[in-house]
C-alpha positions in Angstrom: 35.8 -20.7 -3.3 32.3 -20.3 -1.8 29.6 -21.8 -4.0 27.2 -19.3 -5.6 23.5 -19.3 -4.5 21.5 -20.6 -7.4 18.4 -18.4 -8.1 15.4 -18.1 -10.4 14.1 -14.5 -10.7 10.4 -13.8 -11.1 9.3 -10.2 -11.8 7.6 -8.0 -14.3 7.6 -4.2 -13.9 10.3 -1.6 -13.4 10.0 -1.9 -9.6 11.7 -5.4 -9.9 14.6 -4.3 -12.1 17.0 -2.8 -9.6 16.9 -6.0 -7.5 17.5 -8.1 -10.7 20.4 -5.9 -11.8 22.0 -5.9 -8.3 21.8 -9.7 -8.0 23.3 -10.1 -11.5 26.2 -7.9 -10.4 27.0 -9.7 -7.2 29.5 -12.6 -7.5 27.8 -14.9 -4.9 24.6 -15.3 -6.9 23.8 -17.2 -10.1 20.5 -16.4 -11.8 19.8 -19.4 -14.0 16.6 -18.1 -15.5 14.1 -15.3 -15.4 10.3 -15.7 -15.4 8.2 -12.7 -16.4 4.7 -12.1 -17.7 3.9 -12.7 -21.4 4.3 -9.7 -23.7 1.2 -7.5 -23.7 -0.2 -4.6 -25.7 0.7 -1.4 -23.8 0.1 2.3 -24.1 -2.3 4.3 -26.3 -1.2 2.5 -29.5 -1.6 -0.9 -27.9 1.7 -2.1 -29.3 3.0 -5.3 -27.9 6.0 -4.7 -25.8 8.4 -6.5 -23.4 8.2 -6.1 -19.6 10.9 -4.1 -17.9 12.3 -7.3 -16.4 12.4 -9.0 -19.7 14.3 -6.2 -21.3 16.8 -6.2 -18.4 17.2 -9.9 -18.5 17.8 -10.1 -22.3 20.3 -7.2 -22.0 22.2 -9.3 -19.4 22.1 -12.4 -21.6 19.9 -14.4 -19.2 17.2 -16.8 -20.6 13.7 -15.5 -20.1 10.6 -17.6 -19.8 7.0 -16.2 -20.1 4.5 -18.8 -19.1 0.8 -17.8 -19.6 -0.1 -19.5 -16.3 2.1 -20.5 -13.5 -0.2 -23.4 -12.7 0.7 -25.2 -16.0 2.4 -28.6 -15.4 5.3 -27.7 -17.6 6.2 -24.8 -15.2 6.6 -27.1 -12.3 8.8 -29.4 -14.5 11.0 -26.6 -15.6 11.4 -25.2 -12.0 12.5 -28.6 -10.8 14.9 -29.0 -13.6 16.5 -25.6 -12.8 16.9 -26.7 -9.1 17.1 -23.2 -7.6 18.0 -22.8 -4.0 15.8 -19.8 -3.8 13.3 -18.1 -6.1 13.2 -14.3 -5.9 9.7 -13.0 -6.7 9.1 -9.2 -7.0 5.8 -7.8 -8.4 5.5 -10.7 -10.7 1.7 -10.5 -11.2 0.5 -14.1 -10.8 -0.5 -16.2 -7.8 2.0 -19.0 -7.2 0.3 -22.4 -6.7 1.0 -23.9 -3.3 2.5 -27.0 -4.8 5.4 -25.0 -6.2 6.3 -23.3 -2.9 8.5 -26.2 -1.6 10.7 -26.5 -4.7 13.5 -24.1 -3.6 15.0 -25.2 -0.3 15.2 -21.5 0.9 11.7 -20.7 -0.4 10.2 -18.0 -2.6 11.6 -14.7 -1.4 9.5 -11.6 -2.0 10.3 -7.9 -1.7 7.0 -6.2 -0.7 6.8 -2.4 -0.7 5.4 -1.9 2.8 6.2 -2.5 6.4 4.2 -5.7 6.8 1.7 -6.6 8.1 0.5 -3.1 7.0 -0.6 -2.7 3.4 -0.8 -6.3 2.2 -2.0 -6.5 -1.4 -1.5 -5.2 -4.9 -1.0 -1.4 -4.3 0.9 -0.8 -1.1 2.7 2.3 -2.3 -0.4 4.0 -3.6 -2.5 3.4 -0.5 0.3 4.3 1.9 0.5 7.8 0.2 -3.3 8.1 -0.2 -3.7 7.4 3.6 -1.2 10.1 4.5 1.6 7.8 5.8 4.8 9.7 6.5 6.9 6.5 6.9 6.8 3.3 4.8 9.4 0.8 3.7 10.2 -2.6 2.3 9.8 -6.1 3.8 11.6 -9.2 2.5 9.5 -12.3 3.2 9.1 -15.9 2.4 5.8 -16.3 0.6 3.1 -18.8 1.6 -0.3 -19.7 0.2 -1.9 -16.5 1.5 -1.8 -12.9 0.2 1.4 -11.4 1.7 0.9 -13.4 4.9 4.3 -15.2 4.9 7.1 -15.0 7.4 9.0 -11.8 7.4 12.8 -11.8 7.0 14.1 -8.2 7.0 12.6 -4.7 7.0 13.8 -1.2 6.2 12.0 2.1 6.8 11.8 5.1 4.4 10.3 8.5 5.0 7.6 9.7 2.6 8.1 13.2 1.2 5.2 15.6 1.7 4.8 16.1 -2.0 6.1 12.7 -3.2 4.0 10.8 -5.7 3.6 7.1 -6.0 6.0 6.7 -9.0 8.6 8.8 -7.1 8.3 6.7 -4.0 8.3 3.5 -5.9 11.6 4.4 -7.5 13.2 5.0 -4.2 11.8 1.9 -2.6 13.0 -0.2 -5.6 16.5 1.1 -5.3 17.0 0.5 -1.6 15.1 -2.7 -1.9 17.8 -4.2 -4.1 20.2 -4.0 -1.2 17.7 -5.5 1.2 17.2 -8.5 -1.2 21.0 -9.1 -1.3 21.2 -8.9 2.5 18.2 -11.3 2.8 19.6 -13.9 0.4 23.0 -13.8 2.0 21.5 -14.3 5.4 19.4 -17.2 4.3 22.3 -18.8 2.5 24.5 -18.6 5.5 21.7 -19.8 7.9 22.1 -16.7 10.0 18.8 -15.1 9.2 15.7 -16.2 11.1 12.2 -15.7 9.8 9.6 -13.9 12.0 5.8 -14.6 11.7 3.5 -11.6 11.0 1.0 -10.4 13.6 -2.1 -11.0 11.5 -4.2 -8.9 13.9 -2.3 -5.8 12.8 -2.8 -6.4 9.0 -4.2 -3.7 6.7 -4.9 -4.0 3.0 -4.0 -2.2 -0.1 -6.3 -3.5 -2.8 -5.7 -3.1 -6.6 -6.7 0.4 -7.6 -10.0 0.9 -9.4 -11.0 3.9 -11.6 -13.6 5.1 -9.0 -10.8 5.5 -6.4 -9.7 8.6 -8.3 -13.1 10.4 -8.1 -12.6 13.3 -5.7 -14.9 13.5 -2.7 -14.9 17.2 -1.9 -16.3 16.5 1.6 -12.9 15.2 2.5 -10.4 17.7 4.0 -8.0 19.2 1.5 -4.9 17.4 2.9 -6.7 14.0 2.3 -7.6 14.9 -1.2 -4.0 16.0 -1.9 -2.7 12.7 -0.5 -5.0 10.8 -2.8 -3.9 12.9 -5.8 -0.2 11.9 -5.0 -1.0 8.3 -4.3 -3.2 7.7 -7.4 -0.7 9.2 -9.9 -0.5 8.3 -12.7 -3.7 6.1 -12.6 -6.5 6.6 -11.9 -5.5 10.1 -11.1 -7.8 12.5 -9.4 -10.9 13.6 -11.3 -14.2 15.4 -10.8 -17.0 16.8 -13.0 -17.3 20.4 -14.3 -20.3 21.4 -16.3 -21.0 17.7 -17.0 -17.5 17.0 -18.2 -14.9 14.9 -16.5 -11.7 16.8 -15.6 -8.5 15.6 -14.0 -6.9 17.9 -11.4 -3.6 18.6 -9.7 -3.3 20.7 -6.6 -2.3 21.0 -3.0 -3.8 22.3 0.3 -4.0 26.1 0.4 -2.5 28.0 3.3 -3.5 30.3 4.9 -7.1 29.1 5.0 -10.1 31.3 4.1 -10.6 34.1 6.6 -13.7 35.8 5.4 -16.3 33.5 6.9 -17.6 32.0 3.7 -19.4 28.7 4.3 -19.8 27.3 0.8 -20.7 23.7 -0.1 -17.8 21.3 -0.7 -16.6 21.6 -4.3 -17.3 25.4 -4.7 -14.8 27.2 -6.8 -13.6 30.8 -6.3 -10.7 33.0 -7.2 -8.7 34.6 -4.4 -5.4 36.4 -4.8 -5.0 35.1 -8.3 -5.4 31.5 -7.2 -8.1 29.0 -8.1 -9.4 27.5 -4.8 -11.9 24.8 -4.0 -13.9 24.5 -0.8 -13.2 21.1 0.9 -14.4 19.4 4.0 -13.7 20.7 7.5 -13.4 24.3 6.2 -10.2 23.5 4.3 -9.2 24.7 0.8 -7.4 23.1 -2.1 -5.4 25.3 -4.5 -5.7 23.9 -8.0 -2.5 24.0 -10.1 -3.6 22.2 -13.3 -6.8 21.1 -15.0 -7.3 18.7 -17.9 -10.8 18.6 -19.3 -11.8 15.5 -21.1 -10.4 15.4 -24.6 -8.3 18.5 -24.1 -4.8 19.3 -23.2 -3.7 20.1 -19.6 -3.8 23.8 -18.7 -2.8 25.9 -15.7 -5.5 26.7 -13.2 -5.4 30.4 -14.4 -5.9 29.4 -18.0 -8.8 27.2 -17.0 -10.4 29.9 -14.9 -10.0 32.5 -17.7 -11.5 30.2 -20.3 -14.4 29.0 -18.2 -15.6 32.4 -17.1 -16.5 31.0 -13.6 -19.8 31.9 -12.2 -20.3 32.8 -8.5 -21.1 29.6 -6.5 -20.1 27.2 -9.3 -18.9 23.8 -8.1 -16.8 20.9 -9.1 -18.6 17.5 -8.8 -22.0 16.3 -9.8 -24.7 18.9 -9.0 
């Protein structure tokens, strides 16, 4: 009987769960332990809750460890005691100290949600959508001391839907990524899979999202604004100001474009054919579908327009 590949699994959010569950289901892998982030307060009530990976691990009867810091000496001692042949790491959320990288003979194997070297960093799915990519994918790689700079193992492409949001794309990438991780580990275990260095000159970056990324710049063309709305769902969302209040918006580019020769400043609102439209850059229009004013419930664009009694020339954004 072929020996099982001995693994430790590091991960935290839901994106990592399909790979964990797939590895647990395959007979040629043995997950000896799971490492995930400590329990944190989450949500509006700030109740302490388990990570998605912890919940999946406990349900499967696997021991779960939650070190506060991976650099703690006891973490190294524990990893060496487990003696894994590979450590799978997916969206774990901490930098791995360089001294830990040589512990597994096959390395620390990461599933990164982009076609490296594009979109290295913390938010590859969000930025791929925000930048209007129509194709993205997953890369399995062996991590090194850099930020997503390690040698690539396998890649798979996936088309991005024209209306797809970051959570929707993340779910699809996570599902197909589970199969890619199995294929990667089997190839490494058999010695048939060769790593390929990245072309660092082609690297692009996907930094962690900040609240200000969601502030709508109405001088951008409507398709760009729409892409950012999709990419920055659910946080930071897409927001602007209206009469001094912050409001979050949902919408999409409007076709056909305005025909009557109006040349209003970006952010100008007007009603046309029962639709709430906003003037955007390069003479494009955004059709608003929903509005959520600060402290209020989300309403349709029609409800918002009726309640606001819009004035001619009124604009979204700071005056």
